C-alpha positions in Angstrom: 45.7 53.5 -27.8 44.2 56.6 -27.2 40.6 57.6 -28.4 41.9 61.2 -29.6 44.3 59.5 -32.1 41.4 57.4 -33.4 38.8 60.0 -34.3 39.0 62.9 -36.6 38.5 66.3 -34.8 34.7 67.9 -35.5 32.0 69.3 -33.6 30.3 67.6 -30.7 27.0 66.3 -31.3 23.9 68.5 -31.3 21.2 68.6 -28.5 18.7 66.5 -30.6 21.6 63.6 -30.6 22.3 63.8 -26.9 19.9 62.8 -24.2 19.7 64.4 -20.5 20.1 61.6 -17.9 16.7 61.4 -16.7 14.7 63.4 -19.3 12.9 62.7 -22.4 15.2 60.5 -25.2 15.5 61.3 -28.4 13.4 59.1 -30.5 15.0 55.8 -31.2 12.8 53.1 -32.4 10.1 51.7 -29.5 10.3 48.4 -30.9 13.5 46.0 -32.1 16.8 45.6 -30.5 18.9 48.6 -29.4 23.0 47.7 -28.8 24.2 49.6 -25.7 28.1 50.6 -26.5 30.6 51.5 -24.1 33.8 52.9 -25.9 37.0 52.5 -24.1 40.5 53.1 -25.2 41.1 49.5 -25.3 37.9 47.8 -25.8 34.5 48.6 -26.7 31.6 46.7 -24.3 28.3 45.6 -26.1 24.9 44.8 -24.7 21.8 44.0 -26.6 18.1 44.6 -25.7 15.5 42.1 -26.3 12.8 43.1 -29.3 10.2 44.6 -26.4 13.3 47.0 -25.5 12.4 46.0 -21.8 15.6 44.2 -20.8 19.5 44.7 -21.3 22.2 41.7 -21.5 25.9 41.9 -21.8 26.6 40.5 -25.6 30.6 40.9 -25.8 34.0 42.8 -25.8 35.5 43.9 -28.8 39.1 44.8 -28.6 39.9 48.2 -30.3 42.3 48.6 -33.2 41.9 50.9 -36.4 38.7 53.0 -36.2 37.8 51.5 -39.7 38.0 47.9 -38.2 36.1 48.5 -34.9 33.2 50.0 -37.2 33.4 46.8 -39.5 33.3 44.5 -36.5 30.5 46.6 -35.0 28.9 47.0 -38.0 28.5 43.2 -38.7 27.4 42.6 -35.1 24.3 45.3 -35.3 23.6 43.2 -38.7 23.6 39.8 -37.3 21.4 41.2 -34.6 19.0 43.0 -36.1 19.9 46.1 -34.2 17.4 49.4 -34.8 19.3 51.8 -32.5 22.4 52.8 -30.7 22.4 53.6 -27.3 26.0 55.0 -26.5 27.7 55.7 -23.2 28.8 59.6 -22.4 31.5 59.8 -19.8 30.7 63.1 -18.5 32.3 65.3 -15.4 31.0 65.0 -12.2 29.4 68.1 -12.4 27.3 66.6 -15.8 29.5 68.8 -18.0 31.2 67.3 -21.0 35.0 66.9 -20.8 37.8 65.9 -23.4 36.8 62.4 -23.1 33.3 63.0 -23.3 34.0 64.9 -26.6 35.9 62.6 -28.1 33.5 59.5 -27.5 30.7 61.9 -28.7 32.8 62.3 -32.2 33.4 58.4 -32.2 29.6 57.8 -31.6 28.6 60.2 -34.3 31.2 58.6 -36.6 29.7 55.1 -35.7 26.4 55.8 -36.3 26.9 57.4 -39.6 28.9 54.4 -40.9 26.1 52.1 -39.1 23.2 54.2 -40.7 21.2 53.7 -37.4 19.8 56.1 -35.1 21.4 56.7 -32.0 21.7 58.6 -28.4 24.5 59.5 -26.1 23.4 58.3 -22.5 25.0 59.2 -19.3 27.6 56.5 -18.4 28.4 57.9 -14.8 28.7 54.9 -12.5 28.0 52.3 -14.9 31.5 50.6 -14.2 30.9 50.6 -10.3 27.4 49.2 -10.9 28.8 46.4 -13.0 31.5 45.5 -10.8 28.5 45.1 -8.1 26.3 43.0 -10.3 29.1 40.9 -11.4 30.0 40.5 -7.8 26.5 39.2 -7.0 26.1 37.3 -10.3 26.2 33.3 -10.7 29.8 31.8 -11.9 28.9 32.2 -15.6 27.7 35.6 -15.5 30.9 36.7 -13.3 33.0 35.4 -16.2 31.6 38.0 -18.4 34.1 41.0 -19.1 33.2 44.3 -17.2 32.9 46.4 -20.2 30.1 44.2 -21.7 28.4 44.2 -17.9 29.0 48.2 -17.9 27.3 48.3 -21.5 24.2 46.2 -20.1 23.8 49.0 -17.2 23.8 51.9 -19.7 21.6 50.2 -21.9 19.2 49.3 -19.2 19.3 52.5 -17.8 18.1 54.1 -20.8 15.3 51.6 -21.5 14.2 52.2 -17.8 14.1 56.0 -18.2 12.1 55.8 -21.6 9.7 53.3 -19.9 9.4 55.8 -17.0 8.6 59.1 -19.5 9.5 62.5 -18.9 9.3 63.5 -14.9 6.1 65.0 -14.0 5.6 68.6 -13.9 5.3 70.1 -10.1 1.7 70.7 -9.2 0.5 74.4 -8.4 -0.3 74.7 -5.0 -4.3 75.7 -5.0 
């Protein structure tokens, strides 16, 4: 299933809805569980944070079907886990620009967040699958059985959590 077929065309999100990697993130609630979402063409990887937003854990993989069915399942998971916000992986080009896949995921993300009624942020997912494969290669037997999509969602979510804890980069000091 092609992502473009499942999401109606509409503008990409505004700057307030998109986080720059390494920069300050839009305001998501600072307490409560966040759901990390890695949207793929066939599967959606999910990860969940703890209530203190310190640790991201792979949750599960949802097989894609019709958008309405995807959103229904994700709404059920979000309600069941008492999710307060969404961190959605944003596939950017190597130079950081948004290509066709990035625009498609951004539209999907906006529709998902509107449907769930949750605040959201797009977060650069560059390298998340490779990092997930490396983490799984060094994990225990039970963890290695986790689908890579859920592990990639955990990488994206953990990167967001770590970045938010670190705060904005310090301004360079003026020489005296």
